N, C-alpha and C positions, 0 to 999 in steps of 0.2 A: 530539061530542067524541071526539079521536083517542086511542087506547090504544097502548102498546108492543106490537109483534107480537114472537112467539118464533120465531126462525129455527129451523128443524128439518132442512131439506135444502139441500144445497150441490151446485149443477150445476157440474161442471168446465168449463174453457175449451173443451173439445172438443164441448160441447153448448150453446155460446153462444146460437145462435139458438132453441133450444128453451126454455133458461133464461129468455131476455128474455120469451118468451111468457107462460111459467107464472108468472114473477115478477109479471106484471102481472094476474095472476088470483087469485094466493094470496099472503099476506103472510109465509108461512113458508119462503119458498124465495129463496136468493141464489146468487150466481155471482161469479166474479172481477171486480173494478172495479165491482160493482154499487153505483151511488151512494144506494141506499136508495130509499124512497118510501112512499106511503100507499096500502093496498089495503083495500078493506071496513072503514074507520075504523081500520086497525090501521097504525102507522108501523114500517116495516122499517129498521133503521139500515144505514148503509153497510157493505159486506161488507169484513172485516178482511184477506182476500186481495186485494191491489191490483193484483198483476202478472199478467196474463193468460198470461204465458210463464213463470212460475214453475215449477220442477220438480217432479214429484209428491212428492219426498222433502222438499220445502220446503212446500208446502200441505197434504199429508197430516197432519203433526202438528198444524197450526193448526185444520183441521177437526176433527180428534179432540179438541183442546182446547174446543173450542167445543160439542162434543157433538152435531155435525151428521152426518146420514147422507149419505154422498157419493154422488151419481149422476155416472158417468162413461161415456164410449164406449169405453175403454180395454180391448178385447177380448182384448188380448195380456197382459195383467196376469199371467196365469198363467205367462208366460216371462219376466217381468222380476223377479229375485230382490230387487233392492234395493226395489222399490215394494211386493211383498208383505212384505218385512221391516219396511218403515216402517207398513204395515197392522198387522201384527202387534205391532210394539214399541209404537205409540202407541195401540192398541186401537181403532182406527178401525172404522167400519162403512161398508161400499161395496158399492153396487149397480153393476155394469157392463153396459151394453146391448152385446148381442153380435150378430154375424152381418150378414147381409146386410140384414136386416129394420132395421138402425139406421144406414143410409146418409145419409138426409136428413133435414132437421128433421121433415117430415111424418110419415115412417116412425118417427122416434124418438118422436114424439107418440103414435103408435099403440101402440107398446112400452109407453111409460110408462102410458097410460091403461087398456091391458090388464092390467097387472100393479100397478096404483096401490094396491090393498088390501094386496098382499103388500108393497110398498116401505112403506107406512105401518106395517105391523107391525114392521118394522126399527127404528122409534123406540123400540120396547118391548125390544129385545134389547140386551144387552151385546156389546161388540166383543172382540175382532177378529173381522170375517167379511167374505167377499167372497160375494156371489150375482151369478149371471149372469141375464140377463133378455132372453127374447125375448117375442113375441106370447104364445105358448103354454107357455113353460117358466119356472121360477124356481128355479135350483138352487144349492146351495152349492159353492163352488169351495175345493179343498184349500189350506190355507195351508202 
C-alpha cells in the first residue's frame, strides 16, 4: 500500500543533478519540474514549481507557501537584495551550499551529507532564515 509523502525539502534548479539523486532515495525531496514518484512506499506529488528557469523572486514565495526548506547553491544570495527580501517577506527557510566545495554534484552531495542533521533541524525552525553550508560549517547569514 502506497501512502502520500510529505515533501519537506526543495532543491533549487542550480542543484538539479543532486536533487534527482536524492529524490530517488527520499520521498520528502522535490525540485523544479519534478514529476513526482514513489519512494519507500510513499508517493511524492509533482512539484508545484514547474519552470526550471523561474526567477528566485517567483519560486521562493511558492516554496515558503508549501513550507519547504529550500536548498540552493546560490552562494551570492547575500549580495542579492531582491532575493533576500523575498526570503524575508515570505518567511522562507533556506540553506545555501557555498564555496568551492559545492561545484560538482559529488561535492554537493558531500556537503549535504556532512550537514544533513543541521539541514533537517531547519524543518523545526520558523522562517525567515538563510544558512550557509560547507562540509565543516553551518552558519546563519544576516538578512
